[in-house]
C-alpha positions as CSV (number, residue, x, y, z in Angstrom):
1,M,2.5,-94.6,16.4
2,T,0.0,-91.9,15.9
3,Q,-0.5,-89.7,12.0
4,P,1.2,-87.2,11.4
5,Q,-1.1,-83.9,11.5
6,A,-1.8,-81.8,8.9
7,D,0.6,-78.8,11.0
8,D,3.2,-81.0,10.7
9,L,3.8,-81.6,7.3
10,G,6.6,-78.6,7.2
11,K,8.5,-80.5,10.1
12,I,8.3,-83.8,7.9
13,F,9.4,-82.4,4.6
14,A,11.8,-79.6,5.4
15,I,10.6,-77.8,2.1
16,P,9.7,-74.2,2.1
17,A,6.2,-73.4,1.0
18,E,7.5,-70.0,-1.5
19,N,10.5,-69.6,-3.9
20,N,11.6,-67.2,-2.0
21,L,15.3,-68.3,-2.6
22,A,15.2,-69.2,-5.8
23,E,14.3,-65.6,-7.0
24,R,17.0,-64.0,-4.6
25,E,19.2,-65.9,-6.1
26,L,18.3,-64.5,-9.5
27,R,17.9,-61.3,-8.5
28,S,21.6,-60.5,-9.2
29,L,21.3,-61.3,-12.8
30,V,17.7,-59.9,-13.3
31,I,19.2,-56.5,-11.9
32,A,22.7,-56.8,-14.2
33,R,20.5,-57.7,-17.2
34,K,17.9,-54.4,-16.7
35,I,20.8,-51.4,-16.1
36,S,22.5,-53.5,-19.6
37,F,19.6,-52.9,-21.6
38,G,19.3,-56.3,-22.5
39,S,21.4,-57.6,-25.5
40,Q,21.2,-55.7,-28.6
41,S,22.1,-58.8,-31.3
42,K,21.9,-62.5,-31.3
43,T,25.5,-63.0,-30.3
44,G,24.7,-60.8,-27.5
45,L,22.2,-62.6,-25.9
46,E,23.8,-66.1,-26.6
47,T,27.0,-64.7,-25.1
48,R,25.0,-63.7,-21.9
49,E,23.2,-66.8,-22.0
50,T,26.8,-68.7,-22.3
51,L,28.3,-66.6,-19.0
52,M,24.7,-66.8,-16.8
53,S,24.8,-70.8,-17.2
54,V,28.1,-71.0,-16.0
55,L,27.8,-68.4,-13.5
């Protein structure tokens, strides 16, 4: 049995080396926050946190 080479690690672990997928998943939430100017109160902040955690 041969030892795996450094360029075989991507095939072995099947884990992407970047976080593009995570960033794409959050993009719509970040844009919505930006165009709504965020929350203007503590209650608004807590409501938005709750809604975004459910989604």
